[in-house]
DSSP file (Angstrom, degrees, kcal/mol; ACC not computed):
  #  RESIDUE AA STRUCTURE BP1 BP2  ACC     N-H-->O    O-->H-N    N-H-->O    O-->H-N    TCO  KAPPA ALPHA  PHI   PSI    X-CA   Y-CA   Z-CA
    1    1 A M     >        0   0    0      0, 0.0     4,-2.2     0, 0.0     5,-0.1   0.000 360.0 360.0 360.0 -41.3  146.0   79.3   33.4
    2    2 A R  H  >  +     0   0    0      2,-0.2     4,-2.2     1,-0.2     5,-0.2   0.898 360.0  53.2 -61.2 -40.7  142.6   79.8   35.1
    3    3 A T  H  > S+     0   0    0      1,-0.2     4,-2.4     2,-0.2     5,-0.2   0.941 107.8  49.9 -60.9 -48.6  141.7   76.2   34.5
    4    4 A Y  H  > S+     0   0    0      1,-0.2     4,-2.4     2,-0.2    -1,-0.2   0.895 113.1  45.8 -59.0 -45.1  144.9   75.0   36.1
    5    5 A F  H  X S+     0   0    0     -4,-2.2     4,-2.0     2,-0.2    -1,-0.2   0.856 111.5  51.7 -66.4 -36.8  144.3   77.2   39.2
    6    6 A A  H  X S+     0   0    0     -4,-2.2     4,-2.2     2,-0.2    -2,-0.2   0.840 113.5  44.8 -71.0 -40.3  140.7   76.1   39.5
    7    7 A L  H  X S+     0   0    0     -4,-2.4     4,-2.8     2,-0.2     5,-0.3   0.926 113.6  50.1 -69.7 -43.6  141.8   72.4   39.3
    8    8 A L  H  X S+     0   0    0     -4,-2.4     4,-2.4    -5,-0.2    -2,-0.2   0.918 111.5  47.8 -59.8 -42.7  144.6   72.9   41.8
    9    9 A A  H  X S+     0   0    0     -4,-2.0     4,-2.3     2,-0.2    -1,-0.2   0.895 112.5  50.4 -67.0 -42.0  142.2   74.7   44.2
   10   10 A G  H  X S+     0   0    0     -4,-2.2     4,-1.7     2,-0.2    -2,-0.2   0.939 111.0  47.1 -61.2 -45.1  139.6   71.9   43.8
   11   11 A I  H  X S+     0   0    0     -4,-2.8     4,-2.3     1,-0.2    -2,-0.2   0.920 112.5  50.4 -64.3 -42.7  142.2   69.2   44.5
   12   12 A S  H  X S+     0   0    0     -4,-2.4     4,-2.6    -5,-0.3    -1,-0.2   0.909 108.4  53.1 -61.6 -40.7  143.5   71.1   47.6
   13   13 A A  H  X S+     0   0    0     -4,-2.3     4,-1.3     2,-0.2    -1,-0.2   0.863 109.4  47.6 -61.1 -37.7  140.0   71.5   48.9
   14   14 A V  H  X S+     0   0    0     -4,-1.7     4,-1.7     2,-0.2    -2,-0.2   0.889 114.0  47.1 -70.7 -43.1  139.3   67.7   48.7
   15   15 A F  H  < S+     0   0    0     -4,-2.3    -2,-0.2     1,-0.2    -1,-0.2   0.873 113.2  48.4 -70.7 -35.0  142.5   66.9   50.4
   16   16 A L  H  X S+     0   0    0     -4,-2.6     4,-0.5    -5,-0.2    -1,-0.2   0.762 110.4  51.4 -70.3 -24.2  142.0   69.4   53.1
   17   17 A A  H  X S+     0   0    0     -4,-1.3     4,-1.5    -5,-0.2     3,-0.5   0.822  95.8  71.4 -78.4 -34.2  138.5   68.3   53.8
   18   18 A S  H  X S+     0   0    0     -4,-1.7     4,-2.2     1,-0.2     3,-0.3   0.889  95.7  49.6 -57.3 -46.5  139.5   64.6   54.2
   19   19 A P  H  > S+     0   0    0      0, 0.0     4,-2.4     0, 0.0    -1,-0.2   0.877 107.5  55.4 -59.1 -32.8  141.4   65.0   57.6
   20   20 A A  H  X S+     0   0    0     -4,-0.5     4,-1.2    -3,-0.5    -2,-0.2   0.873 108.8  47.5 -66.7 -34.2  138.4   66.8   59.0
   21   21 A D  H  X S+     0   0    0     -4,-1.5     4,-1.4    -3,-0.3     3,-0.2   0.910 111.4  51.1 -71.2 -42.9  136.2   63.9   58.1
   22   22 A A  H  X S+     0   0    0     -4,-2.2     4,-1.3     1,-0.2    -2,-0.2   0.877 106.3  55.0 -57.3 -41.7  138.7   61.4   59.6
   23   23 A L  H  X S+     0   0    0     -4,-2.4     4,-0.6     1,-0.2    -1,-0.2   0.842 104.0  54.2 -67.6 -32.2  138.8   63.3   62.8
   24   24 A G  H  < S+     0   0    0     -4,-1.2     3,-0.5     1,-0.2    -1,-0.2   0.881 110.8  46.3 -67.5 -38.1  135.1   63.0   63.2
   25   25 A K  H >< S+     0   0    0     -4,-1.4     3,-1.6     1,-0.2     4,-0.4   0.684  95.6  76.9 -72.8 -21.2  135.3   59.2   62.8
   26   26 A A  H >< S+     0   0    0     -4,-1.3     3,-1.3     1,-0.3    -1,-0.2   0.822  83.4  63.7 -64.2 -29.6  138.1   59.0   65.3
   27   27 A A  T 3< S+     0   0    0     -4,-0.6    -1,-0.3    -3,-0.5    -2,-0.2   0.716  96.4  59.7 -65.3 -22.1  135.8   59.4   68.2
   28   28 A D  T <  S+     0   0    0     -3,-1.6    -1,-0.2    -4,-0.2    -2,-0.2   0.580  86.9  95.5 -82.2 -12.0  134.1   56.1   67.3
   29   29 A R  S <  S-     0   0    0     -3,-1.3     2,-0.3    -4,-0.4    -3,-0.0  -0.388  79.7-111.5 -77.0 158.7  137.2   54.1   67.7
   30   30 A H        -     0   0    0     -2,-0.1     2,-0.5     1,-0.0    -1,-0.1  -0.664  21.2-125.3 -87.3 144.7  138.1   52.2   70.8
   31   31 A N        -     0   0    0     -2,-0.3     2,-0.4     2,-0.0    -1,-0.0  -0.826  30.9-170.7 -87.1 122.6  141.0   53.2   73.1
   32   32 A I        -     0   0    0     -2,-0.5     2,-0.4     2,-0.0    -2,-0.0  -0.945   9.4-176.6-122.2 132.3  143.3   50.3   73.6
   33   33 A L        -     0   0    0     -2,-0.4     2,-0.6     2,-0.0    -2,-0.0  -0.997   8.3-163.0-123.7 126.8  146.1   50.2   76.1
   34   34 A F        -     0   0    0     -2,-0.4     2,-0.6     2,-0.0    -2,-0.0  -0.955   9.4-167.5-106.7 115.1  148.4   47.2   76.3
   35   35 A S        +     0   0    0     -2,-0.6     2,-0.5     2,-0.0    -2,-0.0  -0.902   7.2 179.7-107.4 109.7  150.3   47.2   79.5
   36   36 A L        -     0   0    0     -2,-0.6     2,-0.3     2,-0.0    -2,-0.0  -0.930   6.7-171.7-112.1 127.4  153.2   44.8   79.8
   37   37 A S        -     0   0    0     -2,-0.5     2,-0.3     3,-0.1     3,-0.1  -0.798   4.5-155.1-118.4 164.2  155.3   44.7   83.0
   38   38 A D        +     0   0    0     -2,-0.3     3,-0.1     1,-0.1    -2,-0.0  -0.941  61.1  31.1-136.5 152.1  158.4   42.9   83.9
   39   39 A D  S    S+     0   0    0     -2,-0.3     2,-0.3     1,-0.2    -1,-0.1   0.797  92.7  94.8  75.3  33.5  160.3   41.6   87.0
   40   40 A H  S    S-     0   0    0     -3,-0.1    -1,-0.2     0, 0.0    -3,-0.1  -0.996  74.3-105.4-147.5 154.1  157.3   40.8   89.1
   41   41 A R    >   -     0   0    0     -2,-0.3     3,-1.1     1,-0.1    -3,-0.0  -0.259  33.0-114.0 -71.1 159.5  155.1   37.8   89.9
   42   42 A W  T 3  S+     0   0    0      1,-0.2     3,-0.2     2,-0.1    -1,-0.1   0.818 114.4  50.4 -63.9 -28.2  151.7   37.4   88.4
   43   43 A D  T 3  S+     0   0    0      1,-0.2     2,-0.5     6,-0.1    -1,-0.2   0.376  79.4 100.6 -94.6   7.6  150.1   37.7   91.9
   44   44 A R    <   +     0   0    0     -3,-1.1     2,-0.3     5,-0.1    -1,-0.2  -0.165  65.9  77.5 -86.3  37.1  151.8   40.8   93.0
   45   45 A M  S > >S-     0   0    0     -2,-0.5     5,-1.7    -3,-0.2     3,-0.7  -0.969  81.6-119.4-138.9 155.9  149.0   43.3   92.3
   46   46 A G  G > 5S+     0   0    0     -2,-0.3     3,-1.5     1,-0.2    -1,-0.1   0.854 112.1  58.6 -62.8 -34.9  145.9   44.1   94.2
   47   47 A C  G 3 5S+     0   0    0      1,-0.3    -1,-0.2     8,-0.2    -3,-0.1   0.693 100.8  58.7 -70.4 -12.9  143.7   43.2   91.3
   48   48 A A  G < 5S-     0   0    0     -3,-0.7    -1,-0.3    -5,-0.1    -2,-0.2   0.467 126.9 -97.8 -93.2  -3.3  145.2   39.7   91.4
   49   49 A G  T < 5 +     0   0    0     -3,-1.5    -3,-0.2     1,-0.3    -2,-0.1   0.586  62.0 163.9 103.1  15.2  144.1   39.2   94.9
   50   50 A H      < -     0   0    0     -5,-1.7    -1,-0.3     1,-0.1    -6,-0.1  -0.454  36.5-137.2 -67.0 138.6  147.3   40.1   96.9
   51   51 A P  S    S+     0   0    0      0, 0.0    -1,-0.1     0, 0.0    -5,-0.1   0.732  88.0  10.3 -75.0 -22.7  146.1   40.7  100.5
   52   52 A F  S    S+     0   0    0      2,-0.0     2,-0.3     0, 0.0    -6,-0.1   0.557  94.0 104.3-135.9 -14.7  148.3   43.9  101.3
   53   53 A L        -     0   0    0     -8,-0.1     2,-0.7     2,-0.0    -3,-0.1  -0.538  54.3-153.9 -75.6 134.8  149.9   45.3   98.1
   54   54 A K        +     0   0    0     -2,-0.3     2,-0.6    -9,-0.1     3,-0.1  -0.912  23.3 167.3-112.8 104.7  148.2   48.4   96.9
   55   55 A T     >  +     0   0    0     -2,-0.7     4,-2.9     1,-0.2     5,-0.2  -0.680  11.5 172.5-116.3  75.6  148.7   48.9   93.1
   56   56 A L  H  > S+     0   0    0     -2,-0.6     4,-2.4     1,-0.2    -1,-0.2   0.886  72.7  45.3 -55.1 -50.5  146.0   51.6   92.7
   57   57 A T  H  > S+     0   0    0      2,-0.2     4,-2.6     1,-0.2    -1,-0.2   0.920 116.8  45.0 -64.2 -49.0  146.6   52.6   89.1
   58   58 A M  H  > S+     0   0    0      1,-0.2     4,-2.3     2,-0.2    -1,-0.2   0.870 113.4  52.4 -63.7 -37.7  146.8   48.9   87.8
   59   59 A D  H  X S+     0   0    0     -4,-2.9     4,-2.2     2,-0.2    -2,-0.2   0.900 108.6  48.4 -70.0 -39.3  143.8   48.0   89.9
   60   60 A R  H  X S+     0   0    0     -4,-2.4     4,-2.1    -5,-0.2    -2,-0.2   0.930 113.1  48.1 -62.6 -47.1  141.7   50.8   88.4
   61   61 A L  H  X S+     0   0    0     -4,-2.6     4,-0.9     1,-0.2    -2,-0.2   0.888 113.7  47.9 -62.6 -35.2  142.8   49.8   84.8
   62   62 A A  H  < S+     0   0    0     -4,-2.3     3,-0.4     1,-0.2    -1,-0.2   0.911 112.2  49.2 -66.7 -41.5  142.0   46.2   85.5
   63   63 A A  H  < S+     0   0    0     -4,-2.2    -2,-0.2     1,-0.2    -1,-0.2   0.859 117.3  40.0 -67.1 -34.8  138.6   47.2   87.0
   64   64 A E  H  < S+     0   0    0     -4,-2.1    -1,-0.2    -5,-0.1    -2,-0.2   0.519 125.9  22.0 -96.6  -3.6  137.6   49.4   84.0
   65   65 A G  S  < S-     0   0    0     -4,-0.9     2,-0.4    -3,-0.4    -3,-0.1  -0.275  98.0 -60.4-132.2-144.3  139.0   47.1   81.3
   66   66 A V        -     0   0    0     -2,-0.1     2,-0.5     2,-0.0    -3,-0.1  -0.943  36.5-158.3-116.7 137.7  140.0   43.5   80.5
   67   67 A R        -     0   0    0     -2,-0.4     2,-1.0    -5,-0.1    -5,-0.0  -0.964   9.5-147.4-113.4 121.5  142.6   41.7   82.5
   68   68 A F        +     0   0    0     -2,-0.5     3,-0.2     1,-0.2    -2,-0.0  -0.781  27.4 165.7 -89.4 106.9  144.2   38.7   80.8
   69   69 A S        +     0   0    0     -2,-1.0     2,-0.6     1,-0.2    -1,-0.2   0.530  58.5  72.1 -97.8  -9.2  145.1   36.3   83.7
   70   70 A N  S    S+     0   0    0      2,-0.0     2,-0.3     0, 0.0    -1,-0.2  -0.455  71.2 123.1-114.0  58.5  145.8   33.2   81.9
   71   71 A M        +     0   0    0     -2,-0.6     2,-0.3    -3,-0.2     0, 0.0  -0.883  31.1 178.4-121.6 151.9  149.2   34.0   80.3
   72   72 A F        -     0   0    0     -2,-0.3     2,-0.4     0, 0.0    -2,-0.0  -0.927  22.6-131.4-143.9 167.9  152.5   32.3   80.4
   73   73 A V        -     0   0    0     -2,-0.3     3,-0.1     1,-0.1    -2,-0.0  -0.987   7.7-154.2-127.4 135.2  156.0   32.6   79.1
   74   74 A T  S    S+     0   0    0     -2,-0.4     2,-0.4     1,-0.2    -1,-0.1   0.856  82.4  21.9 -76.5 -32.1  157.9   29.7   77.6
   75   75 A T  S    S-     0   0    0      0, 0.0     2,-0.3     0, 0.0    -1,-0.2  -0.999  78.4-132.7-137.9 131.3  161.4   30.8   78.3
   76   76 A S        -     0   0    0     -2,-0.4    -2,-0.0    -3,-0.1     0, 0.0  -0.662   3.8-157.0 -84.6 138.0  162.5   33.3   80.8
   77   77 A I        +     0   0    0     -2,-0.3     2,-0.2     2,-0.1    -1,-0.1   0.325  54.2 121.4 -86.9   5.6  164.8   36.1   79.9
   78   78 A Y        -     0   0    0      3,-0.0     2,-0.4     2,-0.0    -2,-0.1  -0.441  48.1-156.6 -74.3 136.9  166.0   36.7   83.4
   79   79 A K    >>  -     0   0    0     -2,-0.2     4,-1.1     1,-0.1     3,-1.0  -0.890  25.5-125.5-122.1 152.5  169.7   36.2   83.8
   80   80 A K  H >> S+     0   0    0     -2,-0.4     4,-2.0     1,-0.3     3,-0.5   0.847 108.7  64.4 -61.2 -32.3  171.8   35.4   86.8
   81   81 A E  H 3> S+     0   0    0      1,-0.3     4,-1.8     2,-0.2    -1,-0.3   0.839  98.9  53.2 -61.0 -34.2  174.0   38.5   86.2
   82   82 A Q  H <> S+     0   0    0     -3,-1.0     4,-1.7     2,-0.2    -1,-0.3   0.841 105.9  54.9 -73.4 -28.7  170.9   40.8   86.8
   83   83 A N  H <X S+     0   0    0     -4,-1.1     4,-1.6    -3,-0.5    -2,-0.2   0.954 108.3  47.9 -64.4 -50.0  170.4   39.0   90.2
   84   84 A R  H  X S+     0   0    0     -4,-2.0     4,-1.6     1,-0.2    -2,-0.2   0.825 109.1  53.3 -61.0 -35.8  174.0   39.7   91.2
   85   85 A K  H  X S+     0   0    0     -4,-1.8     4,-1.1     1,-0.2    -1,-0.2   0.859 109.8  48.2 -71.3 -33.6  173.7   43.4   90.2
   86   86 A R  H  < S+     0   0    0     -4,-1.7    -2,-0.2     1,-0.2    -1,-0.2   0.793 108.0  53.8 -79.3 -23.6  170.6   43.8   92.3
   87   87 A A  H  < S+     0   0    0     -4,-1.6    -2,-0.2     1,-0.2    -1,-0.2   0.862 110.1  49.0 -70.4 -36.1  172.2   42.1   95.4
   88   88 A E  H  <        0   0    0     -4,-1.6    -2,-0.2     1,-0.2    -1,-0.2   0.766 360.0 360.0 -78.6 -24.3  175.1   44.6   95.2
   89   89 A A     <        0   0    0     -4,-1.1    -1,-0.2    -5,-0.1    -2,-0.1   0.497 360.0 360.0 -71.0 360.0  173.1   47.7   94.9
């Protein structure tokens, strides 16, 4: 019985110590934020060079990180029904 308890205590100690070690290594990893937006043109942000639009948060994120400006979509998912709903609102 003592051997079983000692073995169980040893295994528990190993498993409980493992997350503490992983938390110490978590600070070395990079923080990655992918921000995808919809329903606006590529040049409708201050960081894209628009003369009077102020998108302060997006501009700050673009200044502190990486901005992918050479992207495109092959097929648009925009529907005519959405345009009618917006016109009625």
